[in-house]
N, CA, C and O atoms as a MOPAC input file, in Angstrom:
PM7 MOZYME 1SCF
protein

 N    -16.91200 1     6.58000 1    82.34700 1
 C    -17.63100 1     7.78300 1    81.96400 1
 C    -18.26300 1     8.41600 1    83.19800 1
 O    -18.73300 1     7.71200 1    84.09200 1
 N    -18.27300 1     9.72800 1    83.24200 1
 C    -18.81400 1    10.48300 1    84.35100 1
 C    -20.33200 1    10.40100 1    84.37300 1
 O    -20.97800 1    10.47900 1    83.32800 1
 N    -20.89400 1    10.24500 1    85.55200 1
 C    -22.33800 1    10.21500 1    85.72500 1
 C    -22.64100 1    10.81900 1    87.08900 1
 O    -22.38200 1    10.19700 1    88.12000 1
 N    -23.19300 1    12.04100 1    87.09500 1
 C    -23.44100 1    12.72200 1    88.37300 1
 C    -24.41400 1    11.93400 1    89.23200 1
 O    -24.32400 1    11.96300 1    90.46000 1
 N    -25.34400 1    11.23100 1    88.59700 1
 C    -26.29500 1    10.41700 1    89.35500 1
 C    -25.56800 1     9.39300 1    90.20200 1
 O    -25.84700 1     9.26400 1    91.39400 1
 N    -24.63500 1     8.66000 1    89.60000 1
 C    -23.92600 1     7.62900 1    90.36200 1
 C    -23.01300 1     8.24300 1    91.41400 1
 O    -22.86500 1     7.68200 1    92.50000 1
 N    -22.40100 1     9.38000 1    91.11600 1
 C    -21.53200 1    10.04400 1    92.09900 1
 C    -22.34100 1    10.44300 1    93.32800 1
 O    -21.95500 1    10.13600 1    94.45600 1
 N    -23.46200 1    11.12700 1    93.11200 1
 C    -24.27900 1    11.58500 1    94.24000 1
 C    -24.91100 1    10.42200 1    94.99000 1
 O    -24.92200 1    10.41600 1    96.22100 1
 N    -25.43600 1     9.44100 1    94.27200 1
 C    -26.07100 1     8.30100 1    94.93800 1
 C    -25.06600 1     7.50500 1    95.75900 1
 O    -25.35100 1     7.12000 1    96.89300 1
 N    -23.89300 1     7.26000 1    95.18800 1
 C    -22.88100 1     6.48300 1    95.90900 1
 C    -22.40200 1     7.23200 1    97.15400 1
 O    -22.29700 1     6.64800 1    98.23200 1
 N    -22.11300 1     8.52400 1    96.99900 1
 C    -21.63600 1     9.31400 1    98.14200 1
 C    -22.70400 1     9.38800 1    99.22600 1
 O    -22.39100 1     9.29500 1   100.41200 1
 N    -23.94600 1     9.55200 1    98.83200 1
 C    -25.04800 1     9.61900 1    99.79900 1
 C    -25.21900 1     8.27800 1   100.50300 1
 O    -25.45800 1     8.23600 1   101.71000 1
 N    -25.10000 1     7.19900 1    99.76700 1
 C    -25.22600 1     5.86000 1   100.33100 1
 C    -24.10900 1     5.57900 1   101.34300 1
 O    -24.34900 1     5.03000 1   102.41800 1
 N    -22.89600 1     5.96400 1   100.97700 1
 C    -21.74700 1     5.77200 1   101.88000 1
 C    -21.96900 1     6.51400 1   103.19800 1
 O    -21.60400 1     6.02100 1   104.26500 1
 N    -22.56700 1     7.69600 1   103.11600 1
 C    -22.84500 1     8.48200 1   104.32700 1
 C    -24.08100 1     7.98400 1   105.06700 1
 O    -24.33300 1     8.39300 1   106.20100 1
 N    -24.86300 1     7.09300 1   104.42500 1
 C    -26.07200 1     6.57600 1   105.06000 1
 C    -27.19000 1     7.59800 1   105.14200 1
 O    -27.99500 1     7.57800 1   106.07400 1
 N    -27.23800 1     8.49900 1   104.15600 1
 C    -28.24000 1     9.56400 1   104.14900 1
 C    -29.30500 1     9.31300 1   103.09000 1
 O    -29.04300 1     8.70500 1   102.05200 1
 N    -30.50900 1     9.79300 1   103.37600 1
 C    -31.57600 1     9.76700 1   102.38100 1
 C    -31.51800 1    11.06100 1   101.56800 1
 O    -30.84000 1    12.01800 1   101.94200 1
 N    -32.23300 1    11.06800 1   100.46600 1
 C    -32.31700 1    12.28900 1    99.67000 1
 C    -32.90900 1    13.41400 1   100.51300 1
 O    -32.45300 1    14.55400 1   100.43300 1
 N    -33.90900 1    13.10600 1   101.31000 1
 C    -34.54200 1    14.12200 1   102.15500 1
 C    -33.55900 1    14.69200 1   103.17600 1
 O    -33.54600 1    15.89800 1   103.42200 1
 N    -32.74800 1    13.84100 1   103.76100 1
 C    -31.77100 1    14.31900 1   104.74400 1
 C    -30.76600 1    15.27300 1   104.10200 1
 O    -30.42500 1    16.30200 1   104.68600 1
 N    -30.29700 1    14.93800 1   102.91400 1
 C    -29.36000 1    15.82800 1   102.21500 1
 C    -30.06300 1    17.14100 1   101.88400 1
 O    -29.52100 1    18.22000 1   102.12300 1
 N    -31.26300 1    17.04300 1   101.33700 1
 C    -32.02200 1    18.24200 1   100.97100 1
 C    -32.24400 1    19.14700 1   102.18400 1
 O    -32.07000 1    20.36200 1   102.10000 1
 N    -32.62600 1    18.55100 1   103.30300 1
 C    -32.85400 1    19.32700 1   104.52300 1
 C    -31.57700 1    20.02500 1   104.97900 1
 O    -31.61800 1    21.18500 1   105.38700 1
 N    -30.44900 1    19.33000 1   104.91300 1
 C    -29.18500 1    19.92400 1   105.34900 1
 C    -28.73300 1    21.05600 1   104.42700 1
 O    -28.09800 1    22.01400 1   104.86900 1
 N    -29.06900 1    20.93300 1   103.13700 1
 C    -28.69700 1    21.97500 1   102.17300 1
 C    -29.68700 1    23.13000 1   102.23600 1
 O    -29.34400 1    24.26300 1   101.89700 1
 N    -30.92700 1    22.84500 1   102.67200 1
 C    -31.94700 1    23.87800 1   102.75600 1
 C    -32.78600 1    24.00500 1   101.48900 1
 O    -33.21600 1    25.09900 1   101.12400 1
 N    -33.01300 1    22.86800 1   100.82200 1
 C    -33.83200 1    22.84600 1    99.61100 1
 C    -34.87900 1    21.74600 1    99.74200 1
 O    -34.81900 1    20.92800 1   100.66000 1
 N    -35.83100 1    21.73200 1    98.82400 1
 C    -36.84000 1    20.67700 1    98.84600 1
 C    -36.21300 1    19.37000 1    98.36900 1
 O    -35.21100 1    19.36500 1    97.65500 1
 N    -36.82500 1    18.27100 1    98.78000 1
 C    -36.32900 1    16.96800 1    98.35200 1
 C    -36.46900 1    16.83400 1    96.83700 1
 O    -35.61700 1    16.21700 1    96.19800 1
 N    -37.52000 1    17.39400 1    96.25400 1
 C    -37.69500 1    17.30700 1    94.79300 1
 C    -36.57500 1    18.03600 1    94.06500 1
 O    -36.08600 1    17.55800 1    93.04100 1
 N    -36.16600 1    19.18500 1    94.58400 1
 C    -35.06200 1    19.91500 1    93.94800 1
 C    -33.77500 1    19.09100 1    94.02900 1
 O    -33.03200 1    18.99600 1    93.05200 1
 N    -33.51800 1    18.50200 1    95.18700 1
 C    -32.32600 1    17.65900 1    95.31000 1
 C    -32.40000 1    16.49000 1    94.34000 1
 O    -31.40200 1    16.15600 1    93.70200 1
 N    -33.57100 1    15.86000 1    94.21900 1
 C    -33.73100 1    14.74300 1    93.28700 1
 C    -33.40600 1    15.17000 1    91.85900 1
 O    -32.81000 1    14.40900 1    91.09600 1
 N    -33.79400 1    16.37100 1    91.50900 1
 C    -33.49500 1    16.86700 1    90.16100 1
 C    -31.98400 1    16.98300 1    89.94700 1
 O    -31.49300 1    16.72200 1    88.84900 1
 N    -31.26100 1    17.36500 1    90.97100 1
 C    -29.80000 1    17.39500 1    90.86400 1
 C    -29.26500 1    15.97500 1    90.73100 1
 O    -28.44600 1    15.68100 1    89.86000 1
 N    -29.73800 1    15.11200 1    91.60100 1
 C    -29.21500 1    13.74400 1    91.63000 1
 C    -29.52400 1    12.98700 1    90.34100 1
 O    -28.72700 1    12.15400 1    89.90900 1
 N    -30.65800 1    13.26300 1    89.73100 1
 C    -31.02300 1    12.57800 1    88.48500 1
 C    -30.61100 1    13.37100 1    87.24800 1
 O    -31.02300 1    13.06500 1    86.12900 1
 N    -29.79100 1    14.39500 1    87.47400 1
 C    -29.24500 1    15.20900 1    86.38900 1
 C    -30.34300 1    15.84200 1    85.53100 1
 O    -30.21100 1    15.94700 1    84.31100 1
 N    -31.42000 1    16.25900 1    86.18500 1
 C    -32.50700 1    16.96300 1    85.51900 1
 C    -32.35200 1    18.47100 1    85.67200 1
 O    -33.05800 1    19.24700 1    85.02800 1
 N    -31.43100 1    18.87400 1    86.52400 1
 C    -31.18200 1    20.28800 1    86.78700 1
 C    -29.69100 1    20.45100 1    87.03700 1
 O    -29.08100 1    19.64400 1    87.73900 1
 N    -29.11400 1    21.48200 1    86.47000 1
 C    -27.67800 1    21.72200 1    86.64600 1
 C    -27.39300 1    22.29000 1    88.02300 1
 O    -28.14400 1    23.11200 1    88.54800 1
 N    -26.29700 1    21.83500 1    88.59100 1
 C    -25.84000 1    22.35200 1    89.88000 1
 C    -25.09000 1    23.65900 1    89.68600 1
 O    -24.21800 1    23.76200 1    88.82400 1
 N    -25.42900 1    24.64500 1    90.48500 1
 C    -24.60600 1    25.85100 1    90.52100 1
 C    -23.35900 1    25.51900 1    91.33100 1
 O    -23.34200 1    24.53900 1    92.07400 1
 N    -22.34100 1    26.31600 1    91.19100 1
 C    -21.10700 1    26.08700 1    91.94900 1
 C    -21.39000 1    26.15700 1    93.45100 1
 O    -20.86100 1    25.36100 1    94.22600 1
 N    -22.21800 1    27.10500 1    93.85100 1
 C    -22.55400 1    27.26100 1    95.26900 1
 C    -23.28400 1    26.01900 1    95.79600 1
 O    -22.96000 1    25.51800 1    96.87300 1
 N    -24.26000 1    25.52800 1    95.04300 1
 C    -25.01900 1    24.35100 1    95.48100 1
 C    -24.14000 1    23.10200 1    95.46500 1
 O    -24.23100 1    22.26500 1    96.36300 1
 N    -23.29900 1    22.97700 1    94.45900 1
 C    -22.38000 1    21.83500 1    94.39300 1
 C    -21.46400 1    21.82900 1    95.61300 1
 O    -21.19500 1    20.77200 1    96.18300 1
 N    -20.99100 1    22.99200 1    96.00900 1
 C    -20.10900 1    23.09600 1    97.17900 1
 C    -20.83600 1    22.67900 1    98.45800 1
 O    -20.26400 1    21.98800 1    99.30100 1
 N    -22.08600 1    23.09600 1    98.60300 1
 C    -22.86800 1    22.72600 1    99.79100 1
 C    -23.09300 1    21.21300 1    99.84800 1
 O    -22.91200 1    20.58900 1   100.89300 1
 N    -23.48700 1    20.63800 1    98.71900 1
 C    -23.75700 1    19.20300 1    98.67300 1
 C    -22.46700 1    18.41000 1    98.89700 1
 O    -22.46200 1    17.41600 1    99.62300 1
 N    -21.38900 1    18.84800 1    98.27800 1
 C    -20.10400 1    18.16400 1    98.44500 1
 C    -19.67700 1    18.16400 1    99.91000 1
 O    -19.16200 1    17.16600 1   100.41500 1
 N    -19.89100 1    19.27700 1   100.58000 1
 C    -19.51300 1    19.37100 1   101.99600 1
 C    -20.32200 1    18.38300 1   102.83600 1
 O    -19.76500 1    17.69100 1   103.68800 1
 N    -21.60800 1    18.31700 1   102.60300 1
 C    -22.47000 1    17.40400 1   103.36000 1
 C    -22.09700 1    15.95300 1   103.09100 1
 O    -22.06600 1    15.13400 1   104.01000 1
 N    -21.81400 1    15.63500 1   101.82500 1
 C    -21.48500 1    14.25900 1   101.46400 1
 C    -20.01300 1    13.92000 1   101.70000 1
 O    -19.58200 1    12.78600 1   101.49000 1
 N    -19.25100 1    14.92600 1   102.14000 1
 C    -17.82300 1    14.77000 1   102.41200 1
 C    -17.07300 1    14.22800 1   101.19600 1
 O    -16.29500 1    13.27900 1   101.28800 1
 N    -17.33500 1    14.86700 1   100.05300 1
 C    -16.61300 1    14.56900 1    98.82500 1
 C    -16.01600 1    15.86300 1    98.30500 1
 O    -16.38600 1    16.95200 1    98.74500 1
 N    -15.11600 1    15.74000 1    97.39100 1
 C    -14.49300 1    16.91000 1    96.79300 1
 C    -15.43800 1    17.53700 1    95.78400 1
 O    -16.18200 1    16.83400 1    95.09900 1
 N    -15.40800 1    18.83300 1    95.69500 1
 C    -16.15800 1    19.53000 1    94.65500 1
 C    -15.71300 1    19.02900 1    93.28600 1
 O    -16.50200 1    18.97100 1    92.34200 1
 N    -14.46500 1    18.67600 1    93.19800 1
 C    -13.87600 1    18.12400 1    91.97800 1
 C    -14.62100 1    16.87500 1    91.51300 1
 O    -14.72300 1    16.62000 1    90.31300 1
 N    -15.14600 1    16.09200 1    92.47000 1
 C    -15.87700 1    14.86600 1    92.13500 1
 C    -17.19600 1    15.14000 1    91.41200 1
 O    -17.73200 1    14.25200 1    90.74900 1
 N    -17.72000 1    16.35300 1    91.53300 1
 C    -19.00300 1    16.69500 1    90.92000 1
 C    -18.86600 1    17.32100 1    89.53700 1
 O    -19.86300 1    17.69200 1    88.91700 1
 N    -17.64100 1    17.43700 1    89.06000 1
 C    -17.40200 1    18.03400 1    87.74700 1
 C    -17.03400 1    16.93600 1    86.75900 1
 O    -16.13900 1    16.13600 1    87.03000 1
 N    -17.72100 1    16.88700 1    85.60400 1
 C    -17.38500 1    15.85200 1    84.61300 1
 C    -15.92400 1    15.92700 1    84.19300 1
 O    -15.34900 1    17.01200 1    84.11100 1
 N    -15.32500 1    14.76800 1    83.92800 1
 C    -13.92200 1    14.70300 1    83.51400 1
 C    -13.62900 1    15.64800 1    82.35800 1
 O    -12.61500 1    16.34600 1    82.36300 1
 N    -14.51300 1    15.67200 1    81.36900 1
 C    -14.27500 1    16.49800 1    80.18200 1
 C    -14.31900 1    17.98700 1    80.49200 1
 O    -13.76800 1    18.79200 1    79.74100 1
 N    -14.97100 1    18.36100 1    81.59200 1
 C    -15.07200 1    19.77900 1    81.95600 1
 C    -14.02100 1    20.20700 1    82.96400 1
 O    -13.82100 1    21.40300 1    83.17500 1
 N    -13.35000 1    19.25800 1    83.58500 1
 C    -12.39500 1    19.60200 1    84.64200 1
 C    -11.31100 1    20.53800 1    84.15800 1
 O    -10.90500 1    21.44200 1    84.88900 1
 N    -10.83600 1    20.34000 1    82.94100 1
 C     -9.77200 1    21.20700 1    82.44600 1
 C    -10.24100 1    22.64900 1    82.36100 1
 O     -9.43600 1    23.56900 1    82.50500 1
 N    -11.52800 1    22.85900 1    82.13100 1
 C    -12.05700 1    24.21500 1    82.05400 1
 C    -12.34600 1    24.80500 1    83.43100 1
 O    -12.19600 1    26.01000 1    83.63000 1
 N    -12.75700 1    23.97100 1    84.38000 1
 C    -13.07400 1    24.44900 1    85.72100 1
 C    -11.84100 1    24.64100 1    86.58800 1
 O    -11.79300 1    25.54900 1    87.41800 1
 N    -10.85800 1    23.79500 1    86.39900 1
 C     -9.73500 1    23.76400 1    87.33200 1
 C     -8.38800 1    23.98300 1    86.65900 1
 O     -7.37900 1    23.44600 1    87.11700 1
 N     -8.35200 1    24.74800 1    85.60000 1
 C     -7.08700 1    24.99900 1    84.93300 1
 C     -6.17200 1    25.83500 1    85.81700 1
 O     -6.62300 1    26.74600 1    86.51100 1
 N     -4.90900 1    25.51900 1    85.78400 1
 C     -3.93800 1    26.29300 1    86.56000 1
 C     -3.55200 1    27.56500 1    85.83200 1
 O     -3.35400 1    28.61300 1    86.44800 1
 N     -3.44800 1    27.46500 1    84.53000 1
 C     -3.07000 1    28.65700 1    83.79200 1
 C     -4.29700 1    29.26500 1    83.11800 1
 O     -5.23400 1    28.55300 1    82.75700 1
 N     -4.28600 1    30.52400 1    82.95900 1
 C     -5.37700 1    31.25100 1    82.30900 1
 C     -4.93000 1    31.70300 1    80.93500 1
 O     -3.77300 1    32.06000 1    80.71400 1
 N     -5.87100 1    31.67800 1    80.02900 1
 C     -5.56500 1    32.12500 1    78.66600 1
 C     -5.65500 1    33.63800 1    78.61400 1
 O     -5.43600 1    34.23400 1    77.56000 1

């Protein structure tokens, strides 16, 4: 099952970064970043892209499996 908390924490840990370091690189407060990491606040596409770049993960990794078909569909209705 998808869990944004585990995705962000694991990616941040692999990079050896603290929450503050990620927040500083993105240009937000550490509390705001914590809200993203603990799934207390939804990520905008722009913010997800910034965080994904810093953590060197795919933007695709930040989208729940059940939502991927809606975010990344090849064909349009």
